[in-house]
C-alpha positions in Angstrom: 16.1 -14.9 -20.9 17.5 -16.1 -17.7 20.7 -17.2 -19.3 21.0 -13.8 -20.9 20.3 -12.1 -17.7 22.9 -14.0 -16.0 25.3 -13.4 -18.5 24.7 -9.7 -17.9 25.6 -10.1 -14.2 28.5 -12.0 -15.2 29.7 -9.4 -17.7 29.7 -6.8 -14.7 32.0 -9.1 -12.8 35.6 -10.5 -13.2 37.6 -13.1 -11.3 36.3 -13.9 -7.9 33.4 -11.5 -8.7 32.2 -13.7 -11.5 32.1 -16.7 -9.1 30.3 -14.7 -6.5 27.7 -13.6 -9.1 27.2 -17.2 -10.0 26.8 -18.1 -6.5 24.2 -15.0 -5.9 22.2 -15.9 -9.1 21.8 -19.8 -8.2 20.9 -19.0 -4.5 19.0 -16.0 -4.5 15.5 -17.6 -4.2 13.8 -17.8 -0.9 11.5 -20.3 -0.1 10.0 -20.8 3.4 7.1 -23.2 2.6 6.7 -25.3 5.8 9.7 -23.7 7.5 7.6 -21.1 9.6 6.4 -22.5 13.0 3.6 -20.2 13.4 4.1 -19.9 17.0 2.4 -16.4 17.8 -1.0 -15.3 17.8 -1.6 -12.7 15.2 -1.9 -9.1 16.8 -5.0 -7.3 15.6 -4.1 -3.8 15.7 -6.7 -1.9 17.9 -9.5 0.3 16.6 -8.1 4.0 17.4 -9.9 5.8 20.0 -11.8 8.9 18.8 -14.1 11.6 20.2 -16.7 14.2 18.5 -15.6 17.6 19.2 -17.7 20.7 19.6 -17.7 21.2 15.6 -19.2 17.6 15.2 -15.7 16.4 13.9 -14.5 12.9 14.6 -11.1 13.6 16.4 -8.1 11.0 16.3 -4.9 11.4 18.0 -1.6 9.8 16.8 1.9 10.2 18.1 4.7 9.0 16.2 7.4 7.4 18.7 10.4 5.4 19.2 9.8 2.0 20.7 11.4 -1.5 21.0 9.5 -4.7 19.9 10.0 -8.5 19.9 10.5 -9.2 16.1 11.9 -12.9 16.8 15.7 -11.7 16.8 16.4 -13.1 20.3 16.8 -9.4 21.7 14.4 -6.3 21.5 14.5 -4.5 18.1 14.4 -0.7 17.9 11.1 0.3 16.3 9.0 3.3 15.4 5.2 3.3 15.9 1.9 5.4 16.4 0.7 5.5 19.8 2.8 2.5 20.6 6.1 0.7 19.9 5.3 -0.5 16.4 2.7 0.0 13.8 -0.4 2.2 14.6 -4.2 1.7 15.5 -6.6 1.2 12.9 -8.6 4.5 12.0 -12.1 4.0 11.3 -14.7 6.7 9.8 -18.0 6.7 7.8 -18.6 8.3 4.9 -20.0 11.8 5.4 -18.3 12.6 8.6 -15.7 15.3 9.0 -12.5 14.1 10.7 -9.5 15.7 12.6 -6.2 13.9 13.1 -3.9 15.5 15.8 -0.5 14.0 14.6 2.4 14.6 17.2 5.7 14.0 16.3 7.7 12.5 19.1 10.6 11.4 17.0 13.9 13.2 17.0 13.5 14.1 13.2 10.7 15.2 10.9 8.3 13.1 9.4 4.6 13.1 7.9 1.7 11.2 7.6 0.2 10.6 4.3 -3.4 9.3 4.0 -2.8 6.7 0.9 -6.0 6.3 -1.2 -7.8 9.3 0.4 -9.6 11.9 -1.3 -9.0 15.2 0.4 -7.3 18.7 0.1 -3.6 18.8 -1.0 -2.8 20.7 2.4 -4.1 17.8 4.4 -2.7 14.9 2.1 0.4 14.4 4.1 3.0 14.5 1.4 6.4 15.7 1.6 5.3 19.5 1.7 3.4 18.7 5.1 6.4 17.7 7.1 5.8 17.7 10.6 9.0 19.0 12.8 10.0 17.0 16.0 7.8 18.3 18.9 5.3 19.7 16.5 1.6 19.0 15.9 -0.1 18.8 12.5 -3.9 18.6 12.6 -5.5 18.1 9.1 -9.1 18.1 8.8 -11.4 17.2 5.9 -14.8 15.5 5.1 -14.7 11.7 4.2 -16.4 11.7 0.7 -15.7 8.2 -0.9 -17.1 4.9 -0.9 -16.1 2.2 2.0 -12.6 1.1 1.4 -9.6 -0.4 3.1 -7.1 2.5 2.8 -3.8 3.1 5.0 -1.6 5.9 6.5 2.3 6.1 6.3 4.9 8.6 6.4 5.9 10.5 3.1 9.2 12.5 3.9 11.1 13.6 1.1 14.1 11.1 0.7 13.2 9.2 3.8 10.0 7.4 3.4 11.4 3.7 3.1 13.2 4.2 6.2 10.3 5.5 8.2 8.0 2.9 6.9 10.4 0.1 7.5 10.9 1.0 11.1 7.2 0.7 11.7 5.4 3.6 10.9 2.0 2.6 9.2 -1.7 1.8 10.0 -4.9 0.8 8.3 -7.7 3.5 7.6 -11.0 1.7 7.2 -14.0 3.7 5.7 -17.7 2.8 5.9 -20.8 3.7 4.1 -24.5 2.7 4.7 -24.9 0.7 1.5 -21.9 -1.5 2.5 -22.9 -1.9 5.9 -26.3 -3.4 4.6 -24.6 -6.1 2.6 -24.1 -9.6 4.0 -20.5 -9.3 4.5 -18.2 -10.2 7.4 -17.8 -6.9 9.4 -17.0 -7.8 12.8 -13.4 -6.3 13.3 -11.0 -8.6 14.7 -13.3 -11.5 14.5 -14.3 -12.4 10.9 -13.0 -9.0 9.4 -9.1 -9.1 9.7 -6.6 -6.6 8.9 -3.6 -8.2 7.4 -0.6 -5.9 7.0 2.2 -7.8 5.3 5.6 -6.5 5.4 9.0 -7.9 5.0 12.1 -7.1 7.0 16.0 -7.6 6.9 17.9 -7.6 10.3 21.4 -7.2 11.0 23.8 -9.3 13.3 22.4 -7.2 16.3 18.8 -7.9 15.5 18.0 -4.3 14.3 16.0 -3.5 11.2 18.3 -2.9 7.9 17.2 0.2 6.4 18.0 -0.3 2.7 14.6 -0.2 1.3 14.9 -3.6 -0.4 13.2 -7.1 0.1 13.7 -9.1 3.4 13.8 -12.6 4.3 11.3 -12.2 7.3 7.8 -11.7 7.0 5.5 -9.9 9.5 1.8 -9.7 9.5 0.5 -6.9 11.8 3.9 -6.8 13.4 3.8 -10.3 14.3 6.4 -13.0 13.3 5.3 -16.3 12.4 1.7 -15.5 13.0 -1.5 -17.8 13.3 -5.0 -16.7 13.5 -7.8 -18.7 15.1 -10.8 -18.7 12.8 -14.4 -19.0 14.6 -16.7 -18.3 11.6 -17.2 -20.2 8.4 -16.2 -17.2 6.3 -13.6 -14.7 6.9 -13.0 -11.2 5.5 -9.0 -10.5 5.2 -8.0 -7.0 4.4 -4.9 -7.7 2.7 -2.5 -4.6 2.5 1.0 -4.7 0.9 2.8 -2.3 3.4 6.3 -3.6 2.1 8.9 -1.2 1.0 9.6 -3.1 -2.4 8.2 -6.8 -2.4 5.3 -7.9 -4.6 3.3 -10.6 -3.2 1.1 -13.4 -5.1 -1.2 -14.3 -2.3 -3.0 -17.7 -2.3 -4.1 -20.5 -0.2 -1.6 -23.5 0.6 -4.1 -26.2 -0.3 -5.4 -24.5 -3.6 -8.7 -23.4 -2.5 -10.2 -20.5 -4.1 -11.3 -17.3 -2.4 -13.5 -14.5 -3.3 -12.3 -11.1 -4.2 -14.8 -8.5 -3.2 -12.5 -5.1 -3.0 -9.7 -3.6 -4.2 -7.8 -0.2 -3.3 -10.7 2.1 -3.5 -13.6 -0.1 -2.4 -15.9 -2.9 -3.4 -16.2 -4.5 -6.7 -19.5 -4.4 -8.6 -19.5 -8.3 -8.2 -17.3 -10.8 -6.5 -14.7 -12.7 -8.3 -13.7 -16.2 -7.6 -9.9 -16.7 -7.8 -6.9 -18.5 -6.8 -4.1 -15.8 -6.5 -4.0 -12.0 -6.1 -1.1 -10.1 -6.8 -0.3 -7.0 -4.9 2.7 -4.5 -5.5 3.8 -2.2 -2.7 0.8 0.1 -1.6 -1.8 -2.0 -3.1 -4.8 -3.7 -1.1 -7.4 -6.4 -1.6 -10.4 -7.6 0.4 -11.0 -11.3 -0.1 -13.3 -13.8 1.7 -12.1 -17.3 2.6 -14.5 -20.0 3.1 -13.5 -22.7 5.9 -14.3 -26.0 7.4 -14.0 -27.1 11.1 -10.7 -28.6 12.5 -8.3 -27.6 9.6 -5.1 -25.7 9.2 -4.3 -23.8 5.8 -1.6 -21.4 5.2 -1.9 -17.7 3.6 1.1 -18.0 1.2 3.0 -15.9 -1.3 3.7 -17.8 -4.4 6.4 -16.5 -7.1 4.9 -13.1 -8.4 6.5 -13.3 -12.0 7.8 -9.6 -12.6 8.3 -10.2 -16.1 12.1 -9.6 -15.8 14.6 -12.4 -14.7 17.1 -10.2 -12.7 14.0 -8.6 -10.8 12.4 -12.0 -10.3 15.6 -13.5 -9.0 17.1 -10.5 -6.9 13.9 -8.7 -6.2 11.9 -11.5 -4.5 10.0 -12.3 -7.7 10.5 -16.0 -7.6 10.2 -16.2 -3.8 7.7 -18.6 -1.9 6.8 -17.2 1.5 4.5 -18.8 4.3 2.8 -15.7 5.5 0.0 -16.5 8.1 -1.6 -19.9 9.3 -5.4 -19.9 9.7 -6.7 -22.6 12.4 -10.2 -23.2 12.6 -12.2 -24.4 15.7 -14.3 -27.4 15.9 -17.4 -25.4 15.8 -17.7 -22.5 13.3 -20.4 -19.8 13.8 -22.4 -19.7 10.3 -21.7 -17.1 7.8 -24.0 -16.0 5.0 -23.0 -16.5 1.3 -21.1 -13.8 -0.3 -23.6 -11.4 -2.2 -24.0 -11.6 -5.9 -24.1 -8.0 -6.2 -21.6 -5.7 -4.1 -21.3 -1.9 -5.0 -22.1 -0.3 -8.3 -19.2 1.8 -10.1 -19.9 4.7 -12.5 -17.8 4.1 -15.4 -15.5 7.1 -16.3 -15.9 7.9 -20.0 -12.7 8.4 -21.9 -14.6 10.3 -24.5 -15.0 13.1 -21.8 -11.3 13.3 -21.1 -10.0 17.0 -21.4 -6.4 15.5 -21.7 -4.2 12.5 -22.1 -0.7 12.6 -20.4 2.1 10.1 -20.9 4.5 8.9 -18.1 7.4 7.0 -18.6 9.2 5.4 -15.5 13.0 4.5 -16.2 15.8 4.2 -13.7 14.8 6.4 -11.0 13.1 9.1 -13.0 9.6 9.9 -14.5 9.7 11.5 -18.1 13.3 11.8 -17.6 13.3 13.8 -14.5 14.0 13.5 -10.9 11.8 14.6 -8.2 12.1 18.5 -7.6 10.3 19.7 -4.5 9.9 23.4 -6.1 8.8 22.2 -9.8 5.0 21.5 -10.8 5.2 18.8 -13.3 1.6 18.7 -14.2 -1.5 21.4 -14.0 -5.0 19.7 -14.0 -8.2 21.8 -14.1 -10.7 20.9 -11.2 -13.7 18.8 -12.2 -12.1 17.5 -15.1 -11.4 14.1 -16.4 -8.0 12.9 -17.5 -6.3 9.8 -19.3 -2.8 8.9 -18.1 -0.7 6.5 -19.9 2.0 4.9 -17.8 5.0 3.0 -19.3 7.8 1.2 -17.6 10.9 1.2 -19.6 13.7 -0.5 -17.4 14.0 -4.0 -15.9 13.1 -3.1 -12.4 9.9 -3.5 -10.6 7.7 -0.3 -10.2 4.3 0.4 -8.9 2.5 3.6 -9.7 0.6 5.5 -7.2 -1.5 8.5 -7.5 -2.4 10.9 -4.6 -5.9 12.3 -4.0 -8.1 10.4 -6.7 -9.1 6.7 -7.3 -8.8 5.7 -10.9 -10.0 3.2 -13.2 -7.8 1.1 -15.3 -8.9 1.2 -18.9 -6.3 -1.3 -20.3 -3.1 -3.1 -19.6 -1.0 -3.6 -22.6 -3.8 -2.8 -24.8 -6.0 -5.4 -23.4 -8.9 -4.9 -21.1 -7.9 -4.9 -17.3 -8.3 -8.4 -15.3 -10.8 -8.6 -12.4 -8.5 -7.3 -9.9 -8.0 -4.2 -11.7 -11.6 -3.6 -12.7 -12.6 -1.6 -9.6 -11.4 1.7 -8.2 -7.5 1.9 -7.7 -4.9 4.1 -6.5 -2.0 2.0 -7.1 -1.0 -0.2 -10.0 1.8 -2.7 -10.9 3.6 -2.1 -14.2 5.1 -4.6 -16.5 8.2 -3.8 -18.6 7.5 -2.1 -21.7 3.9 -2.4 -21.2 1.5 0.8 -21.0 -1.1 0.9 -18.5 -4.0 3.4 -19.3 -5.8 5.0 -16.2 -8.7 7.5 -16.2 -9.4 9.6 -13.1 -11.7 12.5 -12.5 -10.1 15.6 -10.3 -12.9 16.8 -8.4 -13.8 18.9 -5.4 -10.4 20.3 -4.3 -8.2 23.1 -5.8 -4.9 24.7 -4.7 -2.5 26.2 -7.0 0.3 26.3 -4.5 0.2 22.9 -2.8 0.6 19.8 -5.0 -0.3 16.3 -5.0 2.2 13.4 -5.7 2.6 10.7 -8.2 5.2 8.3 -7.8 6.7 4.7 -7.9 5.6 3.0 -4.5 8.8 1.0 -4.2 10.0 3.3 -1.6 13.6 3.3 -2.3 12.8 4.3 -5.9 10.4 7.1 -4.6 13.2 8.3 -2.3 15.7 8.3 -4.9 13.6 10.8 -7.1 11.1 8.6 -9.1 8.2 10.9 -8.2 6.5 14.1 -9.8 3.9 16.3 -8.7 0.8 17.9 -9.9 -1.6 20.8 -8.7 -5.5 21.1 -9.4 -6.6 24.5 -10.2 -9.8 26.2 -10.7 -10.6 26.9 -14.6 -8.3 29.5 -16.0 -6.2 29.5 -12.8 -2.4 29.1 -13.2 -0.1 27.1 -10.9 1.7 28.7 -8.1 5.0 28.0 -6.4 5.0 25.2 -3.7 6.8 25.9 -0.6 9.7 23.6 -0.1 9.6 23.1 3.5 6.0 22.4 4.1 3.2 25.0 4.6 0.9 23.2 7.4 -0.1 24.7 10.4 1.7 23.0 13.4 2.7 24.1 17.0 5.2 22.5 19.4 
């Protein structure tokens, strides 16, 4: 297969171009094993300040703004951030709380903020229809009604998502609930419960971020280059978020030790799973617990991700090995309880209750042969119904599939039962070539015939190029309306 793919590359070249293709093919892999000096303490994003207003809503304030950040380039790099120069604070709310987020756009161009993984009304979703103009404020409000989970927020402007995310507009949104708080799990934020926002970047000769939306050769964690974390407890919960624009990671520990997977995109699993690798495509999350001994150093590493295509594996980072984060333990570690044998029950959705099965084919930069059209509704879903979606990737590039508003369950991958890491609630899933992933979701609570939700590839340059569609949820018997093309949110300057 590799020789066939290499021949295909050569067939597209001639003369010196063929020589260049051979050089690129043989030298494309990146391996930073043992080459990262881990000189910088890991930055832990602060918990966002909040207040409770007169209506009992928990209010957060986010301002998108320009900044400058030391990203190891020998000079400051121009970046964007929320409430700071780069990235954003961690928002945290409890199930049952009504939240309000005042989003101020302090940039010179429109942006938006999408609450990735959140179940909420379409008008509050922050997709391309909720664009925030420069100087304007958008104030979405909704009631948190889903299990404890590690979610995140990032821009979603049509055609510009990759550039906005790569410049630094991203942050974590953690949800809590009472049953989860009662479990004997690490939960002291910043001490034994650590956000790990992993991104890769490429820089030009002036030390500025390249906006191409592809894979980069420098890995950042929480915006920190060459990071280390001082571990003070016997067990640490790492909330892994792949916030990269295109790269898929396969996380493991450098000494081969196993870890415990406790949760994925939409929350905790019913029971913990012992693992040595967890593969995350762009947008996916995983909560893992790692056990430590005193006075040791171990590295969180990304191993070759095996994307099942030789060209993508070679040029898309699928064969790279990357040192990500060094974990340094102290001589005396505070004791941690064992991981509970039972975590959070999951009610399984019944395919027999599905009112419709839809098929989605991803190829090139299209879904079902169409590129994104802001004025076109691609699917109409009836509120409080269950549907099965069958998603197939028919080309040779990496794609991950994300659905807004709902958390779904994976029924099968290539006709086989899903592995442990796909057995819980999910909102994003990696697709293998010519292999169908079958998911099931219930579209409850919110209906709006005029404002759509998105489904799309979360490789952001693919999304920006048109690999996205949109659906509306309607009341029984209701027809779809026509979405506005330039946003219909309330904002003020």
